[in-house]
VONU-72599 format. One record per residue (C-alpha): residue number from 1; y, x, z; residue in three letters; chain. Coordinates in steps of 0.2 Angstrom, whole numbers, plus 5000, padded with zeros to 4 digits. Layout:
BEGIN
<r NUM,<Y,X,Z>,"Ala","A">
...
end
This chain:
BEGIN
<r 1,<5500,5360,5244>,"Met","A">
<r 2,<5491,5345,5238>,"Thr","A">
<r 3,<5481,5342,5222>,"Gly","A">
<r 4,<5496,5334,5214>,"Ala","A">
<r 5,<5507,5350,5218>,"Asn","A">
<r 6,<5494,5361,5209>,"Val","A">
<r 7,<5500,5354,5192>,"Ala","A">
<r 8,<5518,5360,5195>,"Arg","A">
<r 9,<5513,5378,5193>,"Leu","A">
<r 10,<5510,5385,5175>,"Pro","A">
<r 11,<5495,5377,5168>,"Thr","A">
<r 12,<5487,5392,5160>,"Ala","A">
<r 13,<5490,5411,5160>,"Arg","A">
<r 14,<5480,5424,5152>,"Ala","A">
<r 15,<5472,5437,5164>,"Ala","A">
<r 16,<5481,5453,5164>,"Asp","A">
<r 17,<5464,5462,5165>,"Thr","A">
<r 18,<5446,5456,5164>,"Asp","A">
<r 19,<5440,5471,5174>,"Thr","A">
<r 20,<5432,5460,5188>,"Asn","A">
<r 21,<5434,5443,5197>,"Gln","A">
<r 22,<5442,5452,5212>,"Leu","A">
<r 23,<5457,5457,5200>,"Ser","A">
<r 24,<5458,5439,5195>,"Leu","A">
<r 25,<5459,5434,5213>,"Ala","A">
<r 26,<5473,5447,5217>,"Glu","A">
<r 27,<5482,5441,5201>,"Gln","A">
<r 28,<5481,5423,5207>,"Met","A">
<r 29,<5489,5427,5224>,"Leu","A">
<r 30,<5503,5437,5214>,"Asp","A">
<r 31,<5506,5422,5203>,"Ile","A">
<r 32,<5508,5410,5218>,"Leu","A">
<r 33,<5519,5423,5227>,"Thr","A">
<r 34,<5531,5423,5212>,"Glu","A">
<r 35,<5531,5404,5211>,"Glu","A">
<r 36,<5534,5401,5230>,"Thr","A">
<r 37,<5543,5416,5236>,"Gly","A">
<r 38,<5530,5419,5249>,"Glu","A">
<r 39,<5513,5426,5249>,"Arg","A">
<r 40,<5500,5413,5252>,"Pro","A">
<r 41,<5490,5413,5268>,"Val","A">
<r 42,<5472,5409,5272>,"Tyr","A">
<r 43,<5472,5402,5290>,"Ser","A">
<r 44,<5463,5388,5299>,"Leu","A">
<r 45,<5450,5386,5286>,"Gly","A">
<r 46,<5463,5383,5271>,"Ser","A">
<r 47,<5475,5391,5260>,"Phe","A">
<r 48,<5494,5388,5265>,"His","A">
<r 49,<5508,5389,5252>,"Leu","A">
<r 50,<5526,5390,5256>,"Tyr","A">
<r 51,<5539,5377,5250>,"Ser","A">
<r 52,<5557,5384,5249>,"Ala","A">
<r 53,<5563,5366,5247>,"Glu","A">
<r 54,<5556,5359,5263>,"Ser","A">
<r 55,<5554,5376,5273>,"Gly","A">
<r 56,<5536,5371,5277>,"Leu","A">
<r 57,<5519,5378,5274>,"Trp","A">
<r 58,<5507,5366,5266>,"Ser","A">
<r 59,<5488,5367,5265>,"Pro","A">
<r 60,<5477,5369,5250>,"Met","A">
<r 61,<5459,5368,5251>,"Ser","A">
<r 62,<5447,5380,5243>,"Thr","A">
<r 63,<5441,5368,5231>,"Asp","A">
<r 64,<5460,5365,5225>,"Ala","A">
<r 65,<5462,5384,5224>,"Met","A">
<r 66,<5446,5384,5213>,"Ala","A">
<r 67,<5454,5371,5201>,"Ile","A">
<r 68,<5470,5380,5200>,"Leu","A">
<r 69,<5461,5397,5196>,"Ile","A">
<r 70,<5452,5388,5182>,"Gly","A">
<r 71,<5468,5382,5175>,"Arg","A">
<r 72,<5477,5398,5176>,"Gln","A">
<r 73,<5463,5409,5169>,"Phe","A">
<r 74,<5455,5397,5157>,"Tyr","A">
<r 75,<5448,5407,5142>,"Gly","A">
<r 76,<5444,5423,5152>,"Ser","A">
<r 77,<5427,5429,5150>,"Lys","A">
<r 78,<5426,5430,5169>,"Leu","A">
<r 79,<5432,5413,5172>,"Cys","A">
<r 80,<5423,5401,5161>,"Arg","A">
<r 81,<5413,5389,5172>,"Lys","A">
<r 82,<5415,5380,5189>,"Ala","A">
<r 83,<5404,5393,5198>,"Ser","A">
<r 84,<5417,5406,5192>,"Asp","A">
<r 85,<5431,5397,5199>,"Tyr","A">
<r 86,<5423,5395,5216>,"Arg","A">
<r 87,<5418,5413,5216>,"Gln","A">
<r 88,<5436,5419,5213>,"Ile","A">
<r 89,<5443,5407,5225>,"Ala","A">
<r 90,<5431,5413,5238>,"Ser","A">
<r 91,<5437,5431,5235>,"Leu","A">
<r 92,<5455,5425,5236>,"Thr","A">
<r 93,<5452,5419,5254>,"Ala","A">
<r 94,<5449,5436,5263>,"Pro","A">
<r 95,<5463,5444,5253>,"Leu","A">
<r 96,<5476,5433,5260>,"Ser","A">
<r 97,<5467,5429,5277>,"Glu","A">
<r 98,<5478,5429,5293>,"Asn","A">
<r 99,<5470,5419,5307>,"Glu","A">
<r 100,<5484,5421,5319>,"Thr","A">
<r 101,<5498,5417,5307>,"Phe","A">
<r 102,<5501,5400,5314>,"Phe","A">
<r 103,<5496,5403,5332>,"Ser","A">
<r 104,<5510,5416,5332>,"Asp","A">
<r 105,<5523,5404,5326>,"Ala","A">
<r 106,<5538,5401,5338>,"Pro","A">
<r 107,<5537,5385,5348>,"Gly","A">
<r 108,<5548,5371,5341>,"Gly","A">
<r 109,<5549,5358,5328>,"Val","A">
<r 110,<5557,5356,5311>,"Ala","A">
<r 111,<5568,5340,5311>,"Ala","A">
<r 112,<5582,5334,5300>,"Gly","A">
<r 113,<5582,5350,5290>,"Gly","A">
<r 114,<5584,5362,5305>,"Ala","A">
<r 115,<5572,5371,5316>,"Phe","A">
<r 116,<5574,5366,5335>,"Tyr","A">
<r 117,<5566,5381,5344>,"Met","A">
<r 118,<5562,5381,5362>,"Val","A">
<r 119,<5564,5398,5369>,"Thr","A">
<r 120,<5554,5406,5383>,"Asp","A">
<r 121,<5570,5404,5394>,"Ala","A">
<r 122,<5569,5385,5392>,"Gly","A">
<r 123,<5584,5384,5379>,"Glu","A">
<r 124,<5584,5373,5364>,"Ile","A">
<r 125,<5591,5383,5349>,"Val","A">
<r 126,<5594,5375,5332>,"Ser","A">
<r 127,<5594,5385,5316>,"Glu","A">
<r 128,<5590,5383,5298>,"Pro","A">
<r 129,<5571,5381,5295>,"Val","A">
<r 130,<5564,5396,5286>,"Thr","A">
<r 131,<5547,5403,5281>,"Ala","A">
<r 132,<5547,5414,5296>,"Ala","A">
<r 133,<5546,5399,5308>,"His","A">
<r 134,<5529,5395,5300>,"Arg","A">
<r 135,<5530,5376,5302>,"Gln","A">
<r 136,<5517,5365,5294>,"Arg","A">
<r 137,<5526,5348,5298>,"Met","A">
<r 138,<5544,5341,5298>,"Gly","A">
<r 139,<5552,5326,5305>,"Ile","A">
<r 140,<5566,5317,5295>,"Ser","A">
<r 141,<5576,5312,5310>,"Ala","A">
<r 142,<5587,5323,5321>,"Lys","A">
<r 143,<5586,5323,5340>,"Pro","A">
<r 144,<5601,5314,5348>,"Asn","A">
<r 145,<5602,5322,5366>,"Phe","A">
<r 146,<5616,5309,5371>,"Asp","A">
<r 147,<5606,5293,5367>,"Ala","A">
<r 148,<5595,5284,5379>,"Glu","A">
<r 149,<5577,5278,5375>,"Ala","A">
<r 150,<5578,5262,5384>,"Ala","A">
<r 151,<5562,5254,5378>,"Leu","A">
<r 152,<5552,5270,5381>,"Leu","A">
<r 153,<5559,5271,5399>,"Asn","A">
<r 154,<5555,5253,5402>,"Arg","A">
<r 155,<5537,5256,5397>,"Leu","A">
<r 156,<5536,5272,5408>,"Leu","A">
<r 157,<5544,5264,5423>,"Asp","A">
<r 158,<5532,5249,5422>,"Asn","A">
<r 159,<5517,5261,5421>,"Ala","A">
<r 160,<5522,5273,5435>,"Phe","A">
<r 161,<5536,5265,5446>,"Gly","A">
<r 162,<5552,5272,5451>,"Lys","A">
<r 163,<5547,5280,5467>,"Asn","A">
<r 164,<5545,5299,5470>,"Thr","A">
<r 165,<5527,5299,5464>,"Ala","A">
<r 166,<5532,5289,5448>,"Gly","A">
<r 167,<5546,5301,5444>,"Ile","A">
<r 168,<5535,5316,5446>,"Ala","A">
<r 169,<5522,5308,5434>,"Gln","A">
<r 170,<5535,5304,5421>,"Lys","A">
<r 171,<5541,5322,5422>,"Asn","A">
<r 172,<5524,5329,5420>,"Leu","A">
<r 173,<5521,5317,5405>,"Leu","A">
<r 174,<5537,5322,5397>,"Gln","A">
<r 175,<5533,5341,5398>,"Met","A">
<r 176,<5516,5338,5391>,"Ala","A">
<r 177,<5521,5327,5376>,"Leu","A">
<r 178,<5535,5339,5372>,"Gly","A">
<r 179,<5523,5354,5372>,"Ala","A">
<r 180,<5512,5344,5360>,"Ala","A">
<r 181,<5526,5340,5348>,"Leu","A">
<r 182,<5532,5358,5348>,"Thr","A">
<r 183,<5514,5365,5346>,"Cys","A">
<r 184,<5514,5374,5362>,"Thr","A">
<r 185,<5503,5364,5373>,"Leu","A">
<r 186,<5488,5375,5368>,"Trp","A">
<r 187,<5497,5390,5374>,"Arg","A">
<r 188,<5496,5383,5392>,"Tyr","A">
<r 189,<5478,5381,5391>,"Arg","A">
<r 190,<5480,5363,5396>,"Thr","A">
<r 191,<5473,5346,5391>,"Val","A">
<r 192,<5482,5330,5395>,"Leu","A">
<r 193,<5472,5315,5401>,"Met","A">
<r 194,<5480,5298,5402>,"Leu","A">
<r 195,<5470,5289,5415>,"Tyr","A">
<r 196,<5471,5270,5419>,"Gly","A">
<r 197,<5465,5253,5416>,"Ala","A">
<r 198,<5469,5244,5399>,"Ser","A">
<r 199,<5486,5236,5396>,"Ser","A">
<r 200,<5495,5250,5406>,"Thr","A">
<r 201,<5504,5257,5391>,"Gly","A">
<r 202,<5493,5272,5387>,"Lys","A">
<r 203,<5489,5268,5369>,"Ser","A">
<r 204,<5507,5262,5365>,"Thr","A">
<r 205,<5513,5279,5371>,"Leu","A">
<r 206,<5501,5289,5361>,"Leu","A">
<r 207,<5505,5278,5345>,"Glu","A">
<r 208,<5523,5283,5347>,"Val","A">
<r 209,<5519,5301,5349>,"Leu","A">
<r 210,<5507,5300,5334>,"Lys","A">
<r 211,<5521,5293,5323>,"Arg","A">
<r 212,<5530,5310,5323>,"Phe","A">
<r 213,<5516,5319,5315>,"Phe","A">
<r 214,<5509,5318,5297>,"Pro","A">
<r 215,<5493,5309,5296>,"Ala","A">
<r 216,<5483,5325,5290>,"Asp","A">
<r 217,<5490,5334,5306>,"Arg","A">
<r 218,<5482,5322,5318>,"Val","A">
<r 219,<5463,5322,5323>,"Gly","A">
<r 220,<5452,5312,5334>,"Ala","A">
<r 221,<5438,5324,5338>,"Thr","A">
<r 222,<5430,5320,5355>,"Asn","A">
<r 223,<5427,5335,5366>,"Pro","A">
<r 224,<5409,5330,5368>,"Ala","A">
<r 225,<5406,5335,5350>,"Asn","A">
<r 226,<5415,5352,5350>,"Trp","A">
<r 227,<5399,5361,5351>,"Thr","A">
<r 228,<5395,5355,5333>,"Asn","A">
<r 229,<5402,5367,5320>,"Glu","A">
<r 230,<5407,5353,5308>,"Tyr","A">
<r 231,<5416,5344,5322>,"His","A">
<r 232,<5424,5360,5327>,"Ala","A">
<r 233,<5430,5363,5309>,"Ala","A">
<r 234,<5439,5346,5310>,"Ala","A">
<r 235,<5451,5354,5323>,"Leu","A">
<r 236,<5457,5367,5312>,"Ala","A">
<r 237,<5473,5363,5304>,"Gly","A">
<r 238,<5477,5349,5316>,"Arg","A">
<r 239,<5493,5349,5327>,"Ser","A">
<r 240,<5487,5335,5338>,"Leu","A">
<r 241,<5470,5329,5343>,"Asn","A">
<r 242,<5471,5311,5351>,"Leu","A">
<r 243,<5455,5303,5357>,"Val","A">
<r 244,<5459,5284,5361>,"Gly","A">
<r 245,<5445,5282,5374>,"Glu","A">
<r 246,<5433,5296,5381>,"Leu","A">
<r 247,<5415,5290,5383>,"Asp","A">
<r 248,<5412,5288,5402>,"Gly","A">
<r 249,<5394,5292,5400>,"Thr","A">
<r 250,<5393,5307,5388>,"Thr","A">
<r 251,<5396,5324,5397>,"Pro","A">
<r 252,<5409,5336,5391>,"Ile","A">
<r 253,<5402,5354,5389>,"Gln","A">
<r 254,<5412,5365,5400>,"Gly","A">
<r 255,<5409,5382,5390>,"Gly","A">
<r 256,<5414,5375,5373>,"Thr","A">
<r 257,<5429,5365,5381>,"Cys","A">
<r 258,<5436,5381,5389>,"Lys","A">
<r 259,<5434,5391,5373>,"Ala","A">
<r 260,<5443,5378,5362>,"Val","A">
<r 261,<5457,5374,5374>,"Thr","A">
<r 262,<5458,5392,5380>,"Gly","A">
<r 263,<5465,5401,5365>,"Gly","A">
<r 264,<5449,5409,5361>,"Asp","A">
<r 265,<5443,5412,5343>,"Val","A">
<r 266,<5430,5400,5339>,"Ile","A">
<r 267,<5418,5398,5324>,"Glu","A">
<r 268,<5417,5383,5313>,"Ala","A">
<r 269,<5412,5378,5295>,"Arg","A">
<r 270,<5416,5364,5283>,"His","A">
<r 271,<5400,5357,5275>,"Pro","A">
<r 272,<5395,5367,5259>,"Thr","A">
<r 273,<5409,5380,5263>,"His","A">
<r 274,<5410,5397,5271>,"Arg","A">
<r 275,<5410,5399,5290>,"Pro","A">
<r 276,<5427,5404,5297>,"Phe","A">
<r 277,<5435,5409,5313>,"Ser","A">
<r 278,<5451,5401,5321>,"Phe","A">
<r 279,<5461,5398,5336>,"Val","A">
<r 280,<5463,5380,5340>,"Cys","A">
<r 281,<5482,5376,5341>,"Val","A">
<r 282,<5481,5357,5342>,"Ala","A">
<r 283,<5487,5349,5357>,"Gly","A">
<r 284,<5473,5338,5365>,"His","A">
<r 285,<5478,5322,5373>,"Ile","A">
<r 286,<5464,5310,5379>,"Phe","A">
<r 287,<5464,5292,5385>,"Asn","A">
<r 288,<5451,5286,5398>,"Cys","A">
<r 289,<5448,5272,5411>,"Asn","A">
<r 290,<5433,5282,5418>,"Arg","A">
<r 291,<5433,5300,5421>,"Leu","A">
<r 292,<5420,5308,5410>,"Pro","A">
<r 293,<5405,5317,5417>,"Pro","A">
<r 294,<5403,5336,5415>,"Thr","A">
<r 295,<5390,5348,5421>,"Arg","A">
<r 296,<5404,5362,5423>,"Asp","A">
<r 297,<5409,5364,5441>,"Lys","A">
<r 298,<5420,5379,5439>,"Ser","A">
<r 299,<5438,5380,5444>,"Asp","A">
<r 300,<5442,5387,5426>,"Ala","A">
<r 301,<5436,5370,5419>,"Phe","A">
<r 302,<5446,5359,5430>,"Phe","A">
<r 303,<5462,5370,5429>,"Arg","A">
<r 304,<5462,5365,5410>,"Arg","A">
<r 305,<5467,5347,5414>,"Trp","A">
<r 306,<5483,5338,5419>,"Arg","A">
<r 307,<5479,5319,5423>,"Ile","A">
<r 308,<5493,5306,5422>,"Val","A">
<r 309,<5489,5290,5431>,"Glu","A">
<r 310,<5494,5274,5423>,"Phe","A">
<r 311,<5492,5262,5438>,"Ala","A">
<r 312,<5501,5247,5434>,"Asn","A">
<r 313,<5495,5235,5420>,"Ser","A">
<r 314,<5507,5224,5411>,"Val","A">
<r 315,<5507,5206,5417>,"Thr","A">
<r 316,<5497,5195,5406>,"Pro","A">
<r 317,<5509,5186,5394>,"Gly","A">
<r 318,<5523,5199,5396>,"Ala","A">
<r 319,<5516,5211,5383>,"Glu","A">
<r 320,<5528,5216,5369>,"Ile","A">
<r 321,<5519,5214,5352>,"Ile","A">
<r 322,<5523,5229,5341>,"Gly","A">
<r 323,<5531,5239,5355>,"Leu","A">
<r 324,<5526,5256,5348>,"Ala","A">
<r 325,<5535,5251,5331>,"Asp","A">
<r 326,<5550,5246,5340>,"Gln","A">
<r 327,<5552,5262,5351>,"Ile","A">
<r 328,<5549,5273,5335>,"Phe","A">
<r 329,<5561,5263,5324>,"Asn","A">
<r 330,<5575,5260,5336>,"Lys","A">
<r 331,<5574,5276,5347>,"Glu","A">
<r 332,<5566,5289,5336>,"Gln","A">
<r 333,<5581,5301,5339>,"Ser","A">
<r 334,<5582,5298,5357>,"Ala","A">
<r 335,<5563,5300,5360>,"Val","A">
<r 336,<5563,5316,5350>,"Leu","A">
<r 337,<5577,5323,5361>,"Ala","A">
<r 338,<5567,5318,5376>,"Trp","A">
<r 339,<5552,5327,5370>,"Leu","A">
<r 340,<5561,5343,5366>,"Leu","A">
<r 341,<5569,5342,5384>,"Glu","A">
<r 342,<5552,5341,5391>,"Gly","A">
<r 343,<5546,5356,5381>,"Ala","A">
<r 344,<5561,5366,5387>,"Ala","A">
<r 345,<5559,5361,5405>,"Arg","A">
<r 346,<5541,5367,5404>,"Leu","A">
<r 347,<5545,5384,5396>,"Ala","A">
<r 348,<5558,5387,5410>,"Lys","A">
<r 349,<5546,5383,5424>,"Gln","A">
<r 350,<5532,5393,5415>,"Gly","A">
<r 351,<5518,5380,5419>,"Gly","A">
<r 352,<5514,5363,5423>,"Phe","A">
<r 353,<5517,5355,5440>,"Pro","A">
<r 354,<5503,5347,5451>,"His","A">
<r 355,<5507,5329,5455>,"Thr","A">
<r 356,<5500,5320,5470>,"Asp","A">
<r 357,<5491,5308,5458>,"Asn","A">
<r 358,<5484,5323,5448>,"His","A">
<r 359,<5478,5331,5463>,"Asn","A">
<r 360,<5469,5316,5470>,"Arg","A">
<r 361,<5461,5312,5454>,"Leu","A">
<r 362,<5455,5330,5450>,"Ile","A">
<r 363,<5447,5330,5468>,"Gln","A">
<r 364,<5439,5313,5464>,"Tyr","A">
<r 365,<5433,5319,5447>,"Trp","A">
<r 366,<5426,5336,5454>,"Arg","A">
<r 367,<5417,5327,5468>,"Ala","A">
<r 368,<5409,5314,5456>,"Gly","A">
<r 369,<5401,5328,5446>,"Asn","A">
<r 370,<5397,5339,5461>,"Asn","A">
<r 371,<5387,5333,5476>,"Ser","A">
<r 372,<5390,5349,5485>,"Ala","A">
<r 373,<5409,5344,5485>,"Leu","A">
<r 374,<5405,5326,5489>,"Gln","A">
<r 375,<5396,5333,5505>,"Phe","A">
<r 376,<5411,5345,5509>,"Leu","A">
<r 377,<5423,5331,5508>,"Leu","A">
<r 378,<5413,5319,5519>,"Asp","A">
<r 379,<5422,5320,5536>,"Thr","A">
<r 380,<5407,5313,5545>,"Glu","A">
<r 381,<5397,5328,5542>,"Phe","A">
<r 382,<5409,5342,5538>,"Val","A">
<r 383,<5426,5349,5544>,"Glu","A">
<r 384,<5436,5359,5531>,"Val","A">
<r 385,<5454,5364,5529>,"Gly","A">
<r 386,<5460,5360,5547>,"Ser","A">
<r 387,<5465,5369,5563>,"Ala","A">
<r 388,<5448,5363,5570>,"Lys","A">
<r 389,<5438,5373,5557>,"Thr","A">
<r 390,<5430,5387,5565>,"Pro","A">
<r 391,<5434,5405,5559>,"Ser","A">
<r 392,<5416,5411,5561>,"Thr","A">
<r 393,<5406,5410,5545>,"Pro","A">
<r 394,<5390,5399,5546>,"Ile","A">
<r 395,<5373,5404,5538>,"Ala","A">
<r 396,<5372,5396,5521>,"Ala","A">
<r 397,<5355,5390,5524>,"Lys","A">
<r 398,<5360,5380,5539>,"Glu","A">
<r 399,<5374,5372,5529>,"Val","A">
<r 400,<5361,5369,5515>,"Phe","A">
<r 401,<5350,5360,5527>,"Ala","A">
<r 402,<5364,5348,5533>,"Ile","A">
<r 403,<5368,5345,5515>,"Tyr","A">
<r 404,<5350,5340,5511>,"Arg","A">
<r 405,<5351,5328,5526>,"Lys","A">
<r 406,<5368,5321,5520>,"Trp","A">
<r 407,<5360,5318,5502>,"Ala","A">
<r 408,<5346,5309,5509>,"His","A">
<r 409,<5357,5297,5519>,"Glu","A">
<r 410,<5369,5295,5505>,"Ala","A">
<r 411,<5356,5291,5492>,"Gly","A">
<r 412,<5361,5306,5481>,"Val","A">
<r 413,<5348,5318,5473>,"Lys","A">
<r 414,<5350,5334,5482>,"Ala","A">
<r 415,<5353,5351,5472>,"Met","A">
<r 416,<5341,5365,5474>,"Gly","A">
<r 417,<5346,5379,5486>,"Arg","A">
<r 418,<5353,5391,5473>,"Asn","A">
<r 419,<5361,5377,5463>,"Ala","A">
<r 420,<5370,5372,5479>,"Phe","A">
<r 421,<5376,5389,5483>,"Tyr","A">
<r 422,<5382,5391,5465>,"Glu","A">
<r 423,<5391,5374,5466>,"Ala","A">
<r 424,<5400,5379,5482>,"Val","A">
<r 425,<5405,5396,5474>,"Ala","A">
<r 426,<5412,5388,5458>,"Glu","A">
<r 427,<5421,5373,5466>,"Gly","A">
<r 428,<5424,5374,5484>,"Ala","A">
<r 429,<5437,5388,5484>,"Gly","A">
<r 430,<5451,5377,5482>,"Arg","A">
<r 431,<5446,5368,5499>,"Leu","A">
<r 432,<5446,5385,5507>,"Gly","A">
<r 433,<5427,5386,5508>,"Val","A">
<r 434,<5420,5403,5503>,"Val","A">
<r 435,<5402,5409,5501>,"Ile","A">
<r 436,<5398,5427,5502>,"Ala","A">
<r 437,<5385,5439,5507>,"Asp","A">
<r 438,<5387,5448,5524>,"Asp","A">
<r 439,<5383,5466,5527>,"Lys","A">
<r 440,<5365,5462,5528>,"Asp","A">
<r 441,<5365,5453,5511>,"Arg","A">
<r 442,<5363,5436,5520>,"Val","A">
<r 443,<5373,5422,5513>,"Lys","A">
<r 444,<5387,5415,5524>,"Gln","A">
<r 445,<5399,5401,5521>,"Ile","A">
<r 446,<5416,5402,5529>,"Ser","A">
<r 447,<5430,5389,5530>,"Gly","A">
<r 448,<5419,5375,5536>,"Ile","A">
<r 449,<5414,5367,5552>,"Gly","A">
<r 450,<5398,5356,5554>,"Leu","A">
<r 451,<5399,5340,5563>,"Lys","A">
<r 452,<5380,5337,5562>,"Val","A">
<r 453,<5367,5349,5568>,"Ser","A">
<r 454,<5348,5349,5566>,"Gly","A">
<r 455,<5338,5341,5552>,"Ile","A">
end
């Protein structure tokens, strides 16, 4: 509910009792429940009020609630000045707080007056939208499952090609964008990264997706800033978080990234307002032409990502000006259906696939941030993951000595011994390389063969 909506409620109402400000806060909630048909909910750092007309829940800031309280109880001895309004509003928040209200909502989207729900079995079910669907946005168009999005397909075919690898990337993209639209991408603890040079269609594609969301539901909070409580607060209430270009020099903090994208409860605060806790339900999609640095070398961090590679640039002079506008204006219903079908396929499969492009880029990204992995992937020094790899573990100190020799020859700053062991433990498991103590508590590394001996 916006400030303009506030005026639609009764402009003044005498307090039923002047016992204390808490009673006024309770009365305010009762008044709003009577007016809207549903009890207001404080979640994601804002109040939310239901509209039976649209079937949607709309946000109201604490400041707007304070103004409304001032209008409702003007004349009460407990509600005479701005500080009283704000104090009563601050009491109204915990009385109506439910931080899992929207995170528990069914996956789907309100479109054309109906709710298109994506079931766990991967079915798309249409039914009248109600308060129980807990939707915060609606789309005017209805999906057309029989229409073809010719312009969109042309864009994607140019970006990926029509071979097996290109089709796999297109399917992964469809599932991820569909999950973002239905507000379920966060449930898979996955971030989508669109990687590639300029003029490959990345920005056009994100502009099309963005058009399906109200402006106040879309954010652009860079993951490098998520450690800041004010930047974290900007994620609350967002359905989509799009970053047009990740900085190729600013590291992503792994711990915070895993918390925000992992369904964990995080703390945040708007300037001058009370701290609040929330689960980030925004779908995160980032563009980049350079993979960003990170100090996190763990499998848990890199499992968060799915990378879609846009490898083919549009030929200079062949660009279509305003392509995003054309796709949305001409193919909105077809694209909406395409996105819902992607979300349904993801639900049916239960998780995202790994494409060859993704696997190659993840390995490249991990190695670029982990010299221990770069060493293990250097076939001149090391043998891993082949029939020639010896089954007998090798003393970790011997592997570390060879690593130091490799670093010197490669011009790479070598890690310390303990940091090397930690890097192997955190990131080399997917290569079949394991570090562990033997019965004498001496560290051994298995799944590796050394092609170089001595120091």
